[in-house]
N, C-alpha and C positions, 0 to 999 in steps of 0.2 A: 409779034408775039407779046412783047413786053406789055403793051396795052391791055390785051386779052389778059394776061394773067394778074394785072393789077385790077381790072374789073371784076373778074371773079372772086379775087380775094375781098375786095373793097364790099362787093354784094353778100357774099356769104361770110364774112368774118364780121358780121354784125349781128345783134341779138334778135332781129326780124329774119335774117339770112339763116341763122341757125334753126329757127323753126321751120323756115321753109325747106331748107335742104334736108332736115330729118323726116319732114313729113314725106318728101319726093322719095327720099331713099327708102322708106317704108312700103311705097306702093309698089305695084307690079311694073310699072313703065317707065322707072327711071332707076338706075343703079350706078353708084359711084363707088369703086373700092376705096375704102380708107378717106371717103370725101368729109363725111361728117367728123370723123376723127380729127383730121388734119384743121378742119374749119374750127373746131372746138379747141384745139391746142392753140391755134394762131390767135383766136379771141381771148383767150385765157391769157395768153402772155402779153398781148396788147394792153391788158388792163382796163379794157373797156366794161367787163363786168367780171364779178367774182367768179372763181371757179364753180362754185356750187349753183350759182344762178345759171351758167352756162351748160350745166348738167341737168338742171331741171328745164331749161328751154328745149335742149335736145330731146329729152325723155318725152316732154308734153307734145314736140312736134312728131316724133315717132309713133306716139299713140294716135296722134289725130290721122297721120297716114295709114296706118293699120285698121282704124276704123273705117275710114274712107275705101279701103280695099274689101274689108269686111261687107259693108254696105253695098257695094257693086256685086260681089259675089251673091250676096242675098236677093238683089233684085233680079240678076240673071237666073238664078236658081240651076236645078237639074237641066231643064229642058234648054235652056239658052247655052248649057256647056256643049251640047251636042253641035253648036256653030264653030266651036273652037277646037274639038277633038272628034275623030270618027267615033262611031257606035262600037266599032269591033275594038278598039283601044278602050274605051271606057268599061266594056263589058270584062276585058281581061284585067283592067285595073281594079275592077270591084271584086273580081275573084281572089285577086291577090291580098285585098284588106280583109275579106272574110275569113281568110286563114288564119 
């Protein structure tokens, strides 16, 4: 367990790791509660990068992940949404939005 923890900290508590973790955290496929927060604190405390650079890296990664999610949703479109949710559920969700 100690080696796994060491691997996670050394991987994600680096400048490129912050960007990757923030991008993954902003997608629909990966979610780690307080993961990016903890990695940013560890990276800032280690003094590898200034705190403002860590914040910029995390923000840039988060925007990249959100753009990837938006792009996937745009490609799938409304027709592809029916593969993931039933037509009845989508119809009831549409009625709630219109109100």
